[in-house]
N, CA, C and O of each residue as an XYZ file, in Angstrom:
280
protein
N    -127.011   -118.602      1.875
C    -126.354   -117.955      1.025
C    -125.219   -117.305      1.900
O    -124.092   -117.385      1.411
N    -125.321   -116.761      2.949
C    -124.237   -116.103      3.779
C    -123.320   -116.941      4.312
O    -122.198   -116.457      4.466
N    -123.502   -118.155      4.664
C    -122.468   -119.201      5.110
C    -121.655   -119.617      3.923
O    -120.444   -119.828      3.989
N    -122.418   -119.732      2.768
C    -121.488   -120.129      1.513
C    -120.609   -119.015      1.341
O    -119.431   -119.311      1.144
N    -120.920   -117.754      1.370
C    -120.237   -116.612      1.100
C    -119.015   -116.580      2.044
O    -117.863   -116.422      1.640
N    -119.406   -116.764      3.490
C    -118.270   -116.720      4.368
C    -117.145   -117.858      4.207
O    -115.959   -117.658      4.467
N    -117.634   -118.995      3.776
C    -116.889   -120.152      3.563
C    -115.958   -119.796      2.403
O    -114.795   -120.192      2.487
N    -116.322   -119.117      1.365
C    -115.746   -118.700      0.401
C    -114.504   -117.672      0.581
O    -113.393   -117.701      0.052
N    -115.021   -116.825      1.435
C    -114.131   -115.793      1.848
C    -112.987   -116.407      2.863
O    -111.834   -115.982      2.784
N    -113.275   -117.223      3.630
C    -112.256   -117.915      4.433
C    -111.252   -118.685      3.739
O    -110.076   -118.780      4.091
N    -111.767   -119.212      2.762
C    -111.073   -120.028      1.989
C    -109.827   -119.158      1.006
O    -108.803   -119.713      0.606
N    -110.120   -117.938      0.780
C    -109.518   -117.190      0.206
C    -108.314   -116.647      0.951
O    -107.245   -116.375      0.405
N    -108.625   -116.487      2.493
C    -107.669   -116.026      3.162
C    -107.386   -114.566      2.974
O    -108.380   -113.875      2.749
N    -106.277   -113.991      3.020
C    -106.028   -112.647      2.718
C    -105.998   -112.156      1.359
O    -105.826   -110.966      1.093
N    -106.183   -113.163      0.403
C    -106.187   -112.787     -1.051
C    -107.560   -112.181     -1.330
O    -108.644   -112.680     -1.027
N    -107.324   -110.946     -1.999
C    -108.753   -110.383     -2.471
C    -109.633   -111.051     -3.300
O    -109.102   -111.588     -4.272
N    -110.786   -111.163     -3.193
C    -111.664   -111.963     -4.056
C    -112.063   -111.569     -5.636
O    -112.656   -112.278     -6.449
N    -111.560   -110.242     -5.803
C    -111.754   -109.716     -7.255
C    -113.197   -109.120     -7.209
O    -113.563   -108.364     -6.309
N    -113.885   -109.467     -8.114
C    -115.239   -108.900     -8.257
C    -116.353   -110.073     -7.687
O    -116.988   -110.858     -8.391
N    -116.384   -109.976     -6.534
C    -117.418   -110.985     -5.717
C    -118.759   -110.685     -5.981
O    -119.576   -111.600     -5.880
N    -119.162   -109.466     -6.330
C    -120.585   -109.102     -6.718
C    -120.917   -109.743     -7.875
O    -121.982   -110.355     -7.949
N    -120.075   -109.682     -8.881
C    -120.389   -110.252    -10.230
C    -120.442   -111.893    -10.191
O    -121.357   -112.522    -10.722
N    -119.403   -112.478     -9.530
C    -119.170   -113.798     -9.392
C    -120.579   -114.369     -8.860
O    -121.085   -115.378     -9.351
N    -121.183   -113.615     -7.782
C    -122.418   -114.133     -7.025
C    -123.422   -113.949     -7.999
O    -124.154   -114.922     -8.185
N    -123.653   -112.814     -8.742
C    -124.845   -112.724     -9.687
C    -124.722   -113.752    -10.791
O    -125.737   -114.215    -11.311
N    -123.488   -114.130    -11.171
C    -123.371   -115.000    -12.145
C    -124.020   -116.543    -11.759
O    -124.664   -117.223    -12.557
N    -123.764   -116.853    -10.633
C    -124.127   -118.204     -9.891
C    -125.798   -118.286     -9.626
O    -126.424   -119.330     -9.811
N    -126.378   -117.116     -9.196
C    -127.656   -116.849     -8.598
C    -128.586   -116.698     -9.599
O    -129.562   -117.447     -9.638
N    -128.377   -115.628    -10.606
C    -129.384   -115.071    -11.428
C    -129.818   -115.877    -12.399
O    -131.041   -115.999    -12.459
N    -129.077   -116.551    -13.296
C    -129.590   -117.427    -14.326
C    -130.493   -118.593    -13.658
O    -131.607   -118.806    -14.137
N    -130.082   -119.262    -12.687
C    -131.324   -120.367    -12.220
C    -132.357   -119.722    -11.596
O    -133.371   -120.416    -11.527
N    -132.457   -118.449    -11.037
C    -133.578   -117.804    -10.463
C    -134.560   -117.469    -11.659
O    -135.741   -117.811    -11.710
N    -133.822   -116.690    -12.677
C    -134.473   -116.452    -13.941
C    -135.280   -117.659    -14.737
O    -136.436   -117.676    -15.158
N    -134.352   -118.552    -14.780
C    -135.043   -119.866    -15.424
C    -136.258   -120.478    -14.500
O    -137.294   -120.890    -15.022
N    -136.062   -120.499    -13.230
C    -137.267   -121.060    -12.528
C    -138.394   -120.076    -12.448
O    -139.493   -120.579    -12.216
N    -138.354   -119.025    -12.565
C    -139.299   -117.950    -12.658
C    -140.095   -118.273    -13.915
O    -141.283   -118.591    -13.972
N    -139.153   -118.122    -14.994
C    -139.974   -118.243    -16.462
C    -140.604   -119.667    -16.441
O    -141.693   -119.818    -16.995
N    -140.045   -120.626    -15.891
C    -140.696   -121.894    -15.999
C    -141.993   -121.972    -15.279
O    -142.965   -122.644    -15.625
N    -141.892   -121.193    -14.221
C    -143.129   -121.142    -13.305
C    -144.313   -120.499    -14.051
O    -145.478   -120.889    -13.962
N    -143.874   -119.461    -14.801
C    -144.990   -118.646    -15.748
C    -145.046   -119.062    -17.121
O    -145.527   -118.376    -18.023
N    -144.487   -120.326    -17.269
C    -144.576   -121.016    -18.628
C    -144.156   -120.292    -19.663
O    -144.842   -120.242    -20.684
N    -142.907   -119.591    -19.553
C    -142.316   -118.947    -20.617
C    -142.887   -117.490    -20.855
O    -142.477   -116.773    -21.768
N    -143.777   -117.149    -20.039
C    -144.584   -115.802    -20.222
C    -143.473   -114.754    -19.470
O    -143.335   -114.628    -18.253
N    -142.766   -114.083    -20.465
C    -141.729   -113.029    -20.101
C    -142.240   -111.868    -19.479
O    -141.494   -111.269    -18.704
N    -143.520   -111.395    -19.707
C    -144.013   -110.265    -19.103
C    -144.518   -110.495    -17.693
O    -144.464   -109.628    -16.821
N    -145.013   -111.712    -17.517
C    -145.313   -112.103    -15.899
C    -143.978   -112.564    -15.261
O    -143.867   -112.363    -14.052
N    -143.065   -113.089    -15.842
C    -141.852   -113.396    -15.132
C    -141.121   -112.115    -14.720
O    -140.554   -112.048    -13.630
N    -141.133   -111.058    -15.625
C    -140.363   -109.967    -15.358
C    -141.047   -109.282    -14.218
O    -140.383   -108.792    -13.304
N    -142.303   -109.236    -14.242
C    -143.032   -108.528    -13.128
C    -142.712   -109.242    -11.769
O    -142.551   -108.636    -10.710
N    -142.634   -110.680    -11.935
C    -142.505   -111.180    -10.526
C    -140.916   -110.850    -10.144
O    -140.608   -110.627     -8.973
N    -140.047   -110.836    -11.091
C    -138.698   -110.428    -10.586
C    -138.476   -109.112    -10.221
O    -137.478   -108.840     -9.554
N    -139.468   -108.026    -10.651
C    -139.180   -106.657    -10.293
C    -138.558   -106.045    -11.388
O    -137.992   -104.989    -11.103
N    -138.498   -106.395    -12.539
C    -137.580   -105.798    -13.687
C    -138.531   -105.722    -14.789
O    -139.639   -106.258    -14.782
N    -138.041   -105.028    -15.732
C    -138.901   -104.711    -16.881
C    -138.642   -105.920    -17.944
O    -137.598   -106.566    -17.853
N    -139.510   -106.191    -18.854
C    -139.610   -107.272    -19.808
C    -138.213   -106.830    -20.664
O    -137.450   -107.727    -21.023
N    -137.953   -105.621    -20.931
C    -136.741   -105.361    -21.732
C    -135.437   -105.907    -20.912
O    -134.531   -106.504    -21.492
N    -135.429   -105.678    -19.673
C    -134.222   -105.992    -19.037
C    -134.101   -107.624    -18.833
O    -133.025   -108.221    -18.792
N    -135.373   -108.224    -18.717
C    -135.395   -109.624    -18.749
C    -134.870   -110.252    -19.994
O    -134.132   -111.237    -19.959
N    -135.238   -109.702    -21.042
C    -134.906   -110.116    -22.416
C    -133.331   -109.878    -22.571
O    -132.673   -110.718    -23.185
N    -132.781   -108.863    -22.080
C    -131.251   -108.475    -22.261
C    -130.588   -109.587    -21.338
O    -129.590   -110.176    -21.751
N    -131.068   -109.846    -20.237
C    -130.476   -110.853    -19.410
C    -130.466   -112.197    -19.993
O    -129.461   -112.883    -19.803
N    -131.532   -112.716    -20.739
C    -131.635   -113.962    -21.229
C    -130.564   -113.948    -22.464
O    -129.903   -114.950    -22.736
N    -130.473   -112.943    -23.055
C    -129.433   -112.929    -24.284
C    -128.187   -113.173    -23.610
O    -127.489   -114.134    -23.934
N    -127.830   -112.317    -22.629
C    -126.445   -112.385    -21.931
C    -126.205   -113.835    -21.653
O    -125.190   -114.415    -22.040
N    -127.314   -114.493    -20.868
C    -127.248   -115.923    -20.502
C    -126.844   -117.000    -21.432
O    -125.932   -117.815    -21.297
N    -127.807   -116.838    -22.537
C    -127.695   -118.047    -23.529
C    -127.694   -117.644    -24.937
O    -127.744   -118.443    -25.873
N    -127.634   -116.336    -25.050
C    -127.204   -115.849    -26.568
C    -128.490   -115.842    -27.404
O    -128.348   -115.423    -28.552
N    -129.834   -116.265    -27.003
C    -130.709   -116.463    -28.108
C    -132.101   -115.619    -27.587
O    -133.044   -115.456    -28.361
N    -132.119   -115.153    -26.327
C    -133.330   -114.344    -25.917
C    -134.344   -114.892    -25.442
O    -135.261   -114.273    -24.903
N    -134.286   -116.289    -25.608
C    -135.646   -117.024    -25.115
C    -135.519   -117.689    -23.888
O    -136.482   -118.286    -23.406
């Protein structure tokens, strides 16, 4: 991840990257949550525990990613 970030910043040159933090989270968070949910066979409580977030937060993120909360 560090190498990819450094490559991205080099490609920008002196141009400011804007909201790099949000950009990175948008790329990493959805596939991470999807993989954890798949591992726990859709069990949101166990997935949230594994991710270190509350089930409510997990459900909010799922709605944000795909609009249906599942």
